[in-house]
C-alpha positions in Angstrom: 0.0 0.0 0.0 2.8 2.4 1.0 4.7 1.5 -2.2 1.7 2.2 -4.3 1.2 5.5 -2.6 4.8 6.4 -3.4 4.3 5.5 -7.0 1.2 7.7 -7.2 3.0 10.6 -5.5 6.0 10.3 -7.9 3.6 10.1 -10.9 1.8 13.2 -9.7 5.1 15.0 -9.1 6.2 14.1 -12.6 3.0 15.5 -14.1 3.4 18.8 -12.1 7.0 19.1 -13.2 6.0 18.5 -16.8 3.3 21.2 -16.6 5.6 23.7 -15.0 8.4 23.0 -17.6 5.9 23.3 -20.4 4.7 26.6 -19.0 8.2 27.9 -18.7 9.0 26.9 -22.2 5.9 28.5 -23.6 6.6 31.7 -21.6 10.3 32.0 -22.5 10.3 30.7 -26.1 11.1 33.3 -28.7 8.4 34.6 -31.0 8.4 32.8 -34.3 10.3 34.6 -37.1 8.6 36.6 -39.8 8.9 35.6 -43.5 10.4 37.9 -46.2 10.1 37.9 -49.9 11.8 40.0 -52.7 9.5 41.0 -55.6 9.5 43.4 -58.5 6.5 45.6 -59.2 5.1 45.7 -62.8 7.2 48.7 -63.6 10.3 47.0 -62.3 10.7 48.7 -58.9 12.1 46.4 -56.3 9.8 45.6 -53.4 10.4 43.7 -50.1 7.4 42.1 -48.5 7.5 40.9 -44.9 4.8 39.0 -43.1 4.8 38.2 -39.3 4.3 34.7 -38.1 1.8 36.0 -35.6 -1.6 37.8 -36.0 -1.0 41.1 -37.9 -1.5 44.1 -35.6 -0.4 46.9 -38.0 0.5 47.5 -41.6 3.5 49.6 -42.6 4.6 51.0 -46.0 8.1 52.3 -46.6 9.3 54.3 -49.6 13.1 54.5 -49.9 16.0 54.9 -52.3 18.3 52.2 -53.5 21.1 53.8 -51.5 19.2 54.2 -48.3 16.9 51.3 -47.6 16.3 49.2 -44.4 18.1 45.9 -44.4 16.3 42.6 -44.4 17.4 42.1 -40.8 15.9 45.4 -39.7 12.6 44.7 -41.5 12.3 41.1 -40.1 13.0 42.5 -36.6 10.3 45.1 -36.9 7.8 42.7 -38.3 8.5 40.1 -35.5 8.6 42.6 -32.6 5.6 44.6 -33.7 3.6 41.9 -35.4 3.7 44.1 -38.5 2.9 43.4 -42.1 5.5 45.5 -44.1 6.3 46.5 -47.6 9.4 48.4 -48.6 9.6 49.8 -52.2 12.6 51.3 -53.9 11.5 54.4 -55.7 12.7 55.4 -59.2 14.9 58.4 -59.4 14.0 62.0 -60.2 10.5 61.6 -61.5 8.1 62.5 -58.7 5.0 61.5 -60.8 6.4 58.1 -61.4 7.4 57.8 -57.8 3.8 58.4 -56.7 2.5 55.8 -59.1 5.1 53.3 -57.9 4.2 54.0 -54.3 0.5 53.5 -55.0 1.2 50.2 -56.7 3.3 49.1 -53.7 0.4 50.0 -51.3 -1.7 47.4 -53.2 0.7 44.7 -52.1 0.0 45.4 -48.4 -3.2 43.4 -48.3 -5.0 46.1 -46.3 -4.7 49.9 -45.5 -1.4 51.1 -44.2 -1.4 52.5 -40.6 2.1 53.8 -40.8 4.0 55.2 -43.8 7.7 56.0 -43.7 10.0 57.3 -46.3 13.5 58.6 -47.0 14.3 61.5 -49.4 11.5 61.5 -52.1 9.8 58.8 -49.9 9.7 61.4 -47.1 7.6 63.6 -49.3 5.3 60.7 -50.3 4.8 59.9 -46.6 3.6 63.5 -46.1 1.3 63.3 -49.1 -0.2 60.0 -47.8 -0.8 61.5 -44.4 -2.5 64.6 -45.9 -5.0 62.3 -47.6 -5.9 60.3 -44.4 -9.2 60.6 -42.4 -8.0 58.5 -39.5 -6.6 60.4 -36.5 -4.4 57.4 -35.7 -2.6 57.5 -39.0 1.2 57.9 -38.6 3.8 59.2 -41.1 7.6 59.4 -40.7 9.5 61.5 -43.1 13.3 61.2 -43.0 15.3 63.8 -44.8 12.2 65.8 -45.8 12.8 68.6 -48.4 10.2 70.8 -49.9 11.8 70.8 -53.3 12.0 67.5 -55.1 13.6 66.9 -58.6 11.3 66.4 -61.5 12.0 64.3 -64.6 11.5 65.3 -67.3 12.4 68.8 -66.1 10.4 71.9 -67.1 11.4 73.6 -70.3 13.8 76.5 -69.8 15.8 78.9 -72.0 18.9 77.4 -73.6 21.8 77.5 -71.2 19.7 77.8 -68.1 19.5 75.1 -65.4 16.0 73.7 -64.8 14.8 74.2 -61.2 14.7 71.1 -59.0 11.0 71.2 -58.4 8.2 68.7 -58.5 5.3 69.4 -60.8 2.7 68.1 -58.3 1.7 70.6 -55.6 2.5 69.6 -52.1 -0.4 69.5 -49.6 -0.1 72.3 -47.1 -1.9 70.6 -44.2 -2.8 67.2 -42.9 -6.0 67.4 -41.0 -5.7 64.0 -39.3 -2.9 61.8 -37.9 0.6 62.6 -36.7 3.7 63.5 -38.6 7.3 62.8 -37.5 10.0 64.6 -39.5 13.6 63.6 -38.9 16.9 64.5 -40.3 20.6 63.7 -39.7 21.6 67.3 -40.4 20.0 70.7 -40.1 17.2 71.0 -42.8 17.0 74.0 -45.2 15.0 76.9 -43.9 11.9 76.5 -46.1 11.6 72.8 -45.2 12.1 73.5 -41.5 9.5 76.3 -41.6 7.0 74.1 -43.4 7.3 71.4 -40.7 7.1 73.9 -37.9 3.8 75.2 -39.3 2.2 71.8 -38.9 0.4 71.6 -35.5 0.4 67.8 -35.6 4.2 67.4 -36.3 7.2 66.6 -34.2 10.8 66.8 -35.3 14.2 65.3 -34.5 17.7 65.8 -35.7 20.4 63.1 -35.3 24.2 63.3 -35.7 25.1 64.1 -39.3 27.0 60.8 -39.8 24.1 58.5 -38.7 22.7 57.0 -41.9 19.2 58.0 -42.8 18.1 54.4 -42.9 19.2 54.0 -39.3 17.2 57.1 -38.4 14.1 55.7 -40.1 14.6 52.3 -38.3 14.9 54.0 -34.9 11.9 56.3 -35.5 9.8 53.3 -36.6 10.7 51.2 -33.6 10.2 54.1 -31.2 6.7 54.7 -32.6 5.8 51.0 -32.6 7.5 49.7 -29.5 8.2 52.7 -27.2 11.1 54.2 -25.3 12.5 50.9 -23.9 13.0 49.2 -27.3 16.5 47.7 -27.8 16.6 48.5 -31.5 15.7 45.1 -32.8 19.3 44.2 -32.9 19.0 40.7 -31.4 21.3 41.8 -28.6 19.9 41.2 -25.1 20.5 44.5 -23.4 19.7 46.2 -20.0 19.5 50.0 -20.1 20.7 52.0 -17.1 20.2 55.6 -18.0 21.9 58.2 -15.9 20.0 60.8 -13.8 21.7 63.6 -15.7 22.5 64.1 -19.4 25.8 62.6 -20.6 27.3 62.2 -24.0 29.3 59.1 -23.0 27.7 55.7 -22.8 29.4 52.6 -21.4 28.7 49.3 -23.2 29.2 46.7 -20.4 29.5 43.0 -21.3 28.6 40.7 -18.4 30.2 37.6 -17.1 29.1 34.1 -18.3 26.5 33.9 -15.6 24.5 36.7 -17.3 23.5 40.2 -16.1 23.7 39.7 -12.3 26.0 40.2 -9.3 29.1 42.3 -10.0 28.3 43.6 -13.5 24.7 44.5 -12.6 25.6 46.2 -9.3 28.7 48.1 -10.6 26.8 49.3 -13.7 23.9 50.5 -11.5 26.3 52.4 -9.3 27.9 54.0 -12.4 24.5 55.1 -13.6 23.7 56.7 -10.2 26.9 58.7 -10.5 25.8 60.1 -13.8 27.4 57.6 -16.2 24.8 55.8 -18.3 25.4 52.1 -19.0 24.0 49.6 -21.5 24.5 46.1 -20.2 24.9 43.2 -22.5 23.8 39.8 -21.2 26.5 37.5 -22.6 24.8 34.4 -21.2 22.0 34.9 -23.7 24.0 36.6 -26.4 26.8 34.0 -26.6 24.6 30.9 -26.0 25.3 30.1 -29.6 28.8 30.6 -31.0 29.6 34.0 -32.5 32.8 35.1 -34.2 34.6 38.3 -33.2 33.6 39.7 -36.5 29.9 39.0 -35.9 30.1 40.7 -32.5 31.9 43.7 -33.9 29.1 44.2 -36.4 26.5 43.9 -33.6 28.4 46.3 -31.4 28.6 48.9 -34.2 24.8 48.6 -34.6 24.4 49.1 -30.9 26.6 52.2 -30.9 24.6 53.7 -33.8 21.4 52.9 -32.0 22.4 54.8 -28.8 24.0 57.6 -30.7 20.5 58.3 -32.0 18.4 57.2 -29.0 20.5 58.7 -26.2 22.5 61.2 -28.2 25.8 59.4 -27.3 28.9 60.9 -28.9 31.6 58.9 -27.0 31.7 55.3 -25.8 33.4 53.1 -23.2 33.7 49.4 -23.7 33.7 47.4 -20.4 33.7 43.7 -19.8 33.7 41.4 -16.8 35.2 37.9 -16.8 33.8 36.3 -20.0 32.9 39.8 -21.3 36.4 41.0 -20.7 38.0 38.0 -22.3 36.3 38.6 -25.7 36.5 42.4 -25.6 40.0 42.9 -27.2 39.2 40.7 -30.2 36.0 42.7 -30.7 37.6 46.1 -30.5 40.3 45.1 -33.0 37.6 44.2 -35.6 35.7 47.5 -35.3 35.9 50.0 -38.1 38.4 52.8 -37.5 35.6 55.4 -37.1 34.0 53.3 -34.4 37.3 52.7 -32.6 37.8 56.5 -32.6 34.5 57.0 -30.7 35.8 54.7 -27.9 37.7 56.5 -25.1 38.3 53.6 -22.7 38.5 49.8 -22.7 37.8 48.4 -19.2 38.7 44.8 -18.6 37.6 43.3 -15.2 38.9 39.8 -14.2 40.5 39.4 -17.6 41.8 35.9 -18.2 44.6 34.6 -20.4 42.2 32.4 -22.5 38.7 33.1 -23.8 35.8 31.7 -25.8 33.1 33.2 -28.0 30.5 30.6 -26.8 29.1 30.0 -23.3 30.2 26.7 -21.8 28.7 25.1 -18.7 32.3 24.5 -17.4 32.7 28.2 -17.3 30.1 28.4 -14.6 32.1 26.0 -12.6 35.2 28.2 -12.6 37.2 26.7 -15.5 38.9 29.1 -18.0 37.7 29.3 -21.6 39.5 26.9 -23.9 39.0 28.4 -27.3 41.9 30.8 -27.7 44.5 32.8 -25.8 43.6 36.4 -25.3 47.1 37.9 -25.2 47.6 38.3 -28.9 44.5 40.5 -29.2 45.3 42.4 -26.0 48.7 43.3 -27.4 47.0 45.1 -30.3 44.9 47.4 -28.2 45.8 51.1 -27.9 47.5 51.2 -24.5 46.2 54.6 -23.6 42.6 53.3 -23.6 43.1 50.1 -21.5 42.3 49.8 -17.8 42.8 46.2 -16.6 41.6 45.2 -13.1 42.5 42.0 -11.4 42.3 40.5 -7.9 45.5 39.8 -6.1 44.5 36.1 -5.7 44.4 35.7 -9.5 47.6 37.6 -10.2 49.5 34.7 -11.6 46.7 33.7 -14.1 45.4 37.2 -14.9 45.6 38.5 -18.5 46.3 41.9 -16.9 49.7 40.6 -15.8 50.6 38.6 -18.9 53.7 39.6 -20.9 51.4 40.7 -23.7 49.3 43.1 -21.6 49.2 46.8 -22.5 47.8 49.8 -20.7 47.1 50.4 -17.0 46.8 47.4 -14.7 45.3 47.8 -11.3 45.5 45.2 -8.5 42.6 45.0 -6.0 42.0 42.8 -2.9 40.3 39.4 -3.4 39.9 37.2 -6.4 37.3 37.2 -9.2 34.8 39.5 -7.3 37.4 41.9 -5.7 36.1 41.2 -2.2 32.7 42.5 -3.4 33.5 46.1 -2.8 31.4 47.2 -5.7 30.8 50.8 -4.9 34.6 51.4 -4.7 35.1 49.5 -7.9 32.4 51.7 -9.7 34.2 54.8 -8.6 37.5 53.5 -9.8 36.0 52.8 -13.2 34.6 56.3 -13.5 37.9 57.8 -12.5 39.6 55.7 -15.2 37.0 57.0 -17.8 37.5 60.6 -16.7 41.3 60.2 -16.9 41.1 59.0 -20.4 38.7 61.8 -21.4 40.8 64.5 -19.8 38.2 65.2 -17.1 38.5 65.7 -13.3 38.0 62.5 -11.3 34.6 61.8 -9.8 34.0 63.1 -6.3 
């Protein structure tokens, strides 16, 4: 009887565990990916069509140029994250009448009325024209690089030797009675265009840094509209944002240890943010669950920098890494483009080891060093003036900071991998190191 009761109890426990595990899997599983198709309209204009795997919540039409179009990766991310049906059409050059016809043909491929229309260059004007024709107060238009004057082809007839004016033959609507208009640029607009936008009571504006690509501006504006302030940019990078209480033009990108965003990295980053130094934490447990090359990570880091240059207005960056995050950091920095490297003032390596891996291993959680590659060769290539390498005295013999290949400033602290858990003091040290490399006074 007792044995039977135990069997029943174990069976019930197994059922409960199965239900709990199933619930966790359903709750944590990623949303299914969207599908993407490349087509040509009847006139030959290239069109990208994206359909979410989930129920469609909104429909988006984008009109862009061949030089400034959202990537498939960006479109798929928006479609997945916002459950959006999307079409993106590449407009023909110079002929505004043909551009309007092309855009109207593209709208027919959306399988329903557009709720959001965005455009770049001539597409920015089309987005405004579309909004002016809407009767729904929820209609949204995003115009990136909007200009009042648009080229027309064929140009108007002029006297011999004169240059035809770059104007469009189709009058521009002066008002949009419904909906909202977002006008965005990556440089100061010309006075007539700026005045036109300012005259619209239902318009907002933004101006990003001049070297942020217009397609990045459109992507960010779209995601902000659809997903709100806390959106991570659809980059596929698991981030934790810790904005500072006061404005700052420097953002620290902080890669965690292999246990994920917790303990030292989480606490130190939080202390830095409280002291006025915003941090974007990167959870490497989730990011490096599958193997990634240094080149892949460098591309992702560039996207992340561009995202926060626009979202937070960042001009300068600090790269920081703890343990696993520190081990991979030198190889990543060395594969960034020169322009991106020049935006980085400091490289902070905490508990930096002499070997590292670009994939999370369970044995790493048990205290074993990564087995993929030595870190010294990449460390030796770093600009010494940027490097701040911190190690615990108990790890001195095995630390990458004390290796013969190490460059930059090395600082020894009490303890081992967690520096005796004096995290507030560690955060202040990091801020002092950043200030030193930026030529500022140390934090008080």
